[in-house]
N, C-alpha and C positions, 0 to 999 in steps of 0.2 A: 142580317147581311150574310152570315155564314151559310144559311140554307141555300143561297144562290151561287155559292162558290163550288161548282162542280163542273165536270168535263162537258156534260151535255148542254148546260146553259151557255158555256163558252163556245161550244160548237154552233149552237143556234145563233149566237151573236155574230160569229164569223160568217155564217151563211148569209145573214142579212146584209152585212157590210159588203161581201163579195157580190151579192145581187145588185146592190146599189152601184158599186164600182163598174161592174160589167154593163149595166143598163146605161149609165152615164157615158161610158166609153163608146158604146154602140151609137148612142144618140149624137154625141159631139163629134166623134172622129169618123163614124161610118164603119161598115163591116169590113172593108178592105184594110183600114188602118188599125183596127182593133185586134188583129191577129196576134200581135206581140202580147197583149194583155191576156188573151185566151191561152197562150202558151205558158205564161207565168201562172195563171190560174190552174192549168193542168198539172204543172209541177207542184204547186201548192197542194192540190188534191192527192197526188201520189205521196207526198210527205205526210199529209194528215192521216191517210189510211195506214201508212207505215207506223206512225206513232200510236195510232189507236190499237193496232195489233200488238205492238210492244207493251202497251199499258195492260193488256189482258194476259199476255204471256209472262211478263215480268212485273208483277204488281209491286208497289213500293213496300218497304219494310214496315212492320207494325208500328214502329215508333213515329213514322211520318203520317200515318192515317189519322183522320179526325174521329175521335170517339164521340158519337152522338148521345151515348148513354150517361155521360158524366155531366 
């Protein structure tokens, strides 16, 4: 289970969930009414990019990192 606990697996899972949400919203509500969801998705993407940059610029302290060698 620990081998699947990383940032990229979580990102892929979120991408799949957002794809399902956006697809269902477009099918059920139509493109005119789905504009609010697209704005929320855009804000989420901006935040996700921001946290990704922060993770690389400010990595966690060594005591919080998982040691795979032990």
